[in-house]
C-alpha angles and dihedrals in degrees: 000000000000123000089250089060093046097065140048130208108274096034114134113219139169126236137179106249126191115216105246092212097046109033094192092061118088127179138183104238134186114239136178126232108228141163109277106248091207095047109028095192092057135070127234139189115245109211129156093353090305133107117227122189111254103237139153088255092075121082102229125182128192095215137035089235093057090049092048091050091051091047092052091046094053102031108018129243117331116239112254092017095259115103099164111112 
C-alpha cells in the first residue's frame, strides 16, 4: 500500500521537520493531510503554511507518541523532554 493510499484528507499526522534556518535543529511537528492544490488527485502535507507532497520519502507517524519514540531512537532523548516545535 502506498503512502497516498494510507491517509485521507483531514488526517492529523506527525513528521520530523528540520528547521530550514538552522539545519541542526529537528522537531516533531503536527501536520494535516490535505488534497494537493497543485495536483488534485494527490494528497499533500500542510505544514507551516506550505504544502509538501505526500511521498514515501517522508517519515510520517499517526501519533505524537510514535513520532517521539522514533525521534529518541534516531537522535536520543530531547533535552527538557519536549520535542514538539
